[in-house]
C-alpha positions in Angstrom: 18.6 2.7 7.0 15.2 3.2 5.1 13.2 2.7 8.0 15.0 4.3 10.7 16.3 7.4 9.1 13.3 9.1 8.6 12.1 8.5 12.1 15.7 10.0 13.8 15.7 12.9 11.3 12.0 13.4 12.3 12.8 13.7 15.9 16.2 15.5 15.8 13.8 18.6 14.0 11.6 18.1 16.8 14.4 18.5 19.1 17.2 21.1 17.6 15.0 22.6 14.6 11.3 23.5 15.9 10.8 26.2 13.9 11.0 23.8 11.0 9.8 20.8 12.3 6.4 23.5 12.7 6.8 25.2 8.9 6.3 21.7 7.7 3.9 20.1 10.1 1.3 22.4 8.6 0.9 20.8 5.0 -0.2 17.3 6.7 -2.0 16.3 3.3 1.0 16.7 1.7 2.5 13.1 2.6 -1.0 11.7 1.1 0.2 13.3 -2.2 3.9 11.9 -1.5 3.1 8.3 -0.7 0.3 8.3 -3.9 3.6 9.4 -6.0 5.9 7.2 -4.9 3.7 4.1 -4.6 2.8 5.1 -8.4 6.9 4.9 -9.2 7.4 1.8 -7.4 3.8 -0.3 -9.1 5.5 1.2 -12.7 8.8 -0.2 -11.9 6.9 -3.2 -11.5 4.8 -3.2 -15.2 7.6 -2.1 -16.3 9.6 -5.4 -15.3 6.5 -7.1 -16.4 6.3 -6.2 -19.5 10.6 -6.4 -20.2 11.4 -9.6 -18.8 7.3 -10.9 -18.2 7.0 -13.1 -21.2 8.7 -15.9 -19.9 7.2 -15.8 -16.8 3.7 -15.6 -17.5 2.4 -18.2 -15.2 4.3 -17.5 -12.4 3.0 -13.8 -12.9 -0.6 -14.9 -13.4 0.0 -17.4 -9.9 1.2 -14.5 -8.3 -1.7 -12.4 -9.0 -4.2 -15.1 -7.5 -2.6 -15.7 -5.0 -3.0 -11.7 -4.0 -6.9 -11.5 -4.8 -7.1 -15.0 -2.2 -5.0 -12.7 0.2 -6.6 -9.8 0.0 -10.4 -11.4 0.1 -9.7 -12.9 3.0 -7.2 -10.2 4.6 -10.5 -8.4 4.1 -13.0 -10.5 5.0 -11.2 -11.4 8.3 -10.5 -8.0 9.0 -14.8 -7.3 8.7 -15.7 -10.6 10.5 -13.5 -9.4 13.8 -14.2 -5.6 13.2 -18.4 -6.8 13.9 -17.0 -8.8 17.1 -16.5 -5.1 17.8 -19.0 -3.1 16.0 -16.8 -1.1 13.6 -16.7 -3.7 10.3 -14.7 -1.2 8.2 -12.0 -0.5 11.2 -11.6 -4.4 11.4 -11.3 -4.4 7.5 -8.9 -1.6 7.5 -6.9 -2.8 9.5 -6.4 -6.1 8.0 -6.7 -5.8 4.4 -5.4 -2.1 4.2 -0.8 -2.3 3.7 1.2 0.3 2.7 3.1 -1.9 0.2 4.8 1.2 -1.8 8.1 0.6 0.8 7.8 -3.6 -0.1 7.1 -3.0 -3.5 10.9 -1.0 -3.9 12.3 -3.4 -1.3 11.6 -6.0 -3.7 12.6 -4.8 -6.8 16.3 -3.9 -5.5 17.4 -6.6 -3.0 15.3 -9.2 -4.5 14.0 -10.3 -7.7 12.0 -8.5 -9.5 9.6 -10.6 -10.0 8.5 -10.6 -6.4 7.6 -7.7 -6.5 4.6 -8.7 -8.8 2.1 -10.0 -5.9 2.5 -7.1 -4.0 1.7 -5.0 -7.1 -0.8 -6.5 -7.5 -2.3 -6.1 -3.5 -2.2 -2.9 -4.1 -3.8 -2.7 -6.7 -6.7 -4.7 -5.8 -7.0 -3.2 -2.2 -7.6 0.0 -4.0 -10.2 -0.9 -6.3 -11.7 -2.4 -3.0 -11.6 0.5 -1.1 -12.9 2.1 -4.1 -15.6 -0.2 -4.4 -16.7 0.7 -1.2 -16.6 4.1 -1.3 -18.9 4.0 -4.2 -21.3 1.8 -3.0 -21.3 3.8 0.4 -21.9 6.7 -1.7 -24.7 5.4 -3.2 -26.4 4.3 -0.2 -26.4 7.4 1.2 -27.9 9.0 -1.5 
């Protein structure tokens, strides 16, 4: 339902409500802000869990953070390596390294033990820090 319903609603709007679909499609930049708010809430849920119930699981949370860091480094590095083979290092790195973890965090918080969402929340934070650092480095090189 979480994935399929929005897809079918979008298809139905294209078929039966084209004027409404056109009005919504004019605001393409809005999806970024909706995504960032959803990510903020889902990471907030994880942080709330860590502060409320994490004291007895601090060693597990630490190892999940380390695992997230390793996964992030390996996936971005492997992506940049593959991208280098095809002449586009940035796209390769983003292809393998960038993940949309908001839905995974939400599902882990609601359907699994909330501790499972920490690895995804750490990954989301790390990938955004890495991407911010890459943008900063790119802008520094240009100037």
